[in-house]
Structure formats: structure tokens, C-alpha cells
N, C-alpha and C positions, 0 to 999 in steps of 0.2 A: 504494500500500500504506500502511496505517496506520503512522505514524512509530514508534509503540511496538513494533509487530510487526516492522517493518523493522530496527530497531536490535537486537532480540533475535535475529532470523534472521541478520543480518550477524555478530553476535557468535559465534553457534554455528558458522557456516560457517568463520570465520577460526580459531576455536579447534580445530575438528576437523581442518581441512586443514593449518594451519600451526603448531598448538600455541602460538598467541599470543593474548593478550587485546587486543581492540581498545581504542583510546582513544576517548573520547566525541567524536563529530564536533562541529564548531563551528557547524554550520548547522541544528541542531535547534530546534524551537519553544522560546520562552523558559522555559516551565514545566519543561523538562527540566533546566535549570540552577538554577532558583530554588526548586523544590518538593522536599520530602522526604516520602517515604511508604514503607510496606511494599509489597513487590511480589512476586507469584508469576509465574513463567514456566512455562507448560505446553507440552509438546511432544507432538504426535500424529503417528503414522505412518499413511499412507494406502495403504501397500503392504506387501510382506513385510518384517517386522521381524526384525533380527538380535538384538535385545535380548531377554534371557530374564528374565521377571518373577521376582523372588526372594522377594517378599513382597507381599501384597495391601495392607498398611497401611504407612504411614510416619508417624512421630511427630515432634514437635519435639525436636531433638537439641542439647542444650547451649545456649550463649549466643551473642551476636550472630552470628558467622559461621555457627553451627550451628543457628540458630532456623528450621529447615526443616520443612516438612510436605508430604506428597503427597496426591493426591486418592484417595478411595475409588472413585469412579466418574466417569463423564463427564457433562458438562452435558446437561440434558434434551434428548432428540431427536437426539443426536449420537453414538449408540452405534456407528455404522459406523466411526468413527475408533478407533484403538488408542492408548491412553495409552503414551507412550514415555519420559516423564520429567516430573516436576513438583517444583520446589523454590522456596521463597520465604521472605520475612521478613515477619513481621506488624507489625513496627515498623521504621522506617528505620535502617540501619546504615552508610549511605554519606552523602557530602556532598550529593548531589543525586539526582534521579530517574534521570538517565541512567546514573550509576554503579551505582545499585541494580539497574537492568535488566540491565546488563552482568554484574555479579557473579552474579545469579541465573540468567541464561541459561547462563553457563559451568557453574554447578553443576547445572542441570537436564540438560544434555547429557552430563555426565561424572561426577556425584557422587550421583545418586539411587541409593541402595543397593539398590533393588528391581530395577534393570535393569543390564545391561552398558552401558558407555559407547557412545554413538552412533558409528558408523563413517562414513567418507566416502561409501561406496556408498549409504547410506541418505538422504543429504541431499536428493536429488531427490524423495523421497516424504514429507518431513515438513512440517508447518505448526506455527505457534506461536500461542499466546494469552498476552497479558499482562494480569494482573489487578492493578490498583492499589487498595490497601486504604485505607479510611478509618481514622482512629484508633479503636481499640477503646474501647468504653464499657461500663460495668457494666450488666448486664441488670436492668432495674427491674421489668418485667412480662412474665413468660414467655408469658402469653396473647397479648400483642401481638407476640411474636417470630415472624417469618415466614421459614421456612427457604428460601424462594425468593429473598428479598431480603437476608437477614442470614446471615453466617457466624457461627460460634461458637468461642469459646476456653474450654476448661475448665482451670482452674488449681487446683493443690493444692500449696502450698509453692513449690518451684522446678520442679515438674513441670507441663508444659502440653501440651495436645493441641488441635489446630485443625482445623476443617473449613470449607471454602469453601461458599458458598451455592449453591442451585439444582443439586444433583446428583441424577442418576437413582437411584431407590431410596431416597432420603432424603426422606420425606414428612411427618415430624412432628418437633417440637422434641425429643421424647424420643429418637427415633432419632439425631438430630444430636448430642445431648449424649452418648449412649452411645458412638457411634463416635469422637467427639473425645476422650472420656475414655480409650478403649482405646488410641488413638494415643499418649497421654501416659503410659500405664502407671498410670492412675488408676482406682480403684474408687469410683464415686460412692456406693455403699452403705456404704462403710467410711471413706472419706477425706473430710475437710472440703473443700468446693470453692467456688470463686468462678467466676461466669460472666460473660463479656464477649461483646459482639456487634459486628459491623462490617458495612459494606456494601462492595461491589466495583464499581469502574469497569473494565469489561471491554473489551479491545481485541483485535480479531481481524483 
């Protein structure tokens, strides 16, 4: 199993079963201890889900610990899976990548406000995906922005909305911006906005 996914899954299982947060293992690849990056942990259910969706959209909420966002849809071609939780940070908030994954895995299984917390009976039916984000950069050329390769952050003052790349039903830059803006409670027609883009290193 991919070590990023293995760490996220181990974290989720320990938190749900024992209500404890794992410590970062000592035998992970060196990057886990030396690298810092924003991370999203996405949880999918492949069977009957006990979680009740509360809201289709999730926005960035607050500062460091609360800089979370959920997915509008699923990655292209994977609609048979049911989204069960998705929480992440677009900038690093922990000392290293291992701690960032652990923090967001706990949040994804228990704090995504769109869903009830995951229960122990569901663990056999869930899979995880870990997305490691590049540092966001200002969008210089919208024509060169590719929604399959680039995620988007729409910012207006302290409000931000984020959308990961390559989501089903999001085919244009305009759609991506509109959805991200909605997540952040931003009206692009009325509010001054800044746009940032990033790429994702995806682990399944």
C-alpha cells in the first residue's frame, strides 16, 4: 500500500476505534519528516454508508487548523465511490508531512461538517486518497489554466474558497472559479478577488 495512504488509513482506524491520535511512525520515507506541504485527505465509502450528507459544499473555515475544504464531486471516472469525508490544508500547518497527514485524516473522518463522523462498522468499506498540494501561485494567464491539472483558490480579503483539480462536472476554468468562490462565500461579480493555482501529487 502507498505509504501516504497507509498512514492516513492507520490514523483513521486508530482514531475511530480507540479515540486516539497516532504518533508519526519512525520508519516512514525521509520526505515525511523533512517536507512540509498542504495536504487533503479524502475518504470514500464502497458500501452502505452511515454518514448523512449535510451539505453539498464545504468552504475554507477560519485559519490554520480550520483552513479546510471539501470536494464538490469525485475524481473523473470514479463516481461509483461515495464521498464520505474530505478535509485538508492548502498550506502546511504542521512541522512535517507526516503530521499534516495525521491531522487531516483525523479531521476528515470526524470533522467534515457535511457528514456524520465515521463509525467503526464502516471501516471495512472505506478507502483513502491523499493529495499533497504544491505551493499556490498567482494565476498569471487564465487561458493556460487547466482544470484537470490545476486546483484553484479564490480569495477576497480573509475569505477563501478552494477546489481541487480534475473533478467530475468541472470542465472549465469559469466553473472552477464559480464553485470555489461559492465555497468561500465570495461573489466574484461584486467582490474584488485574487486567484491562485496549485497542482496535486495524488496518492491512492
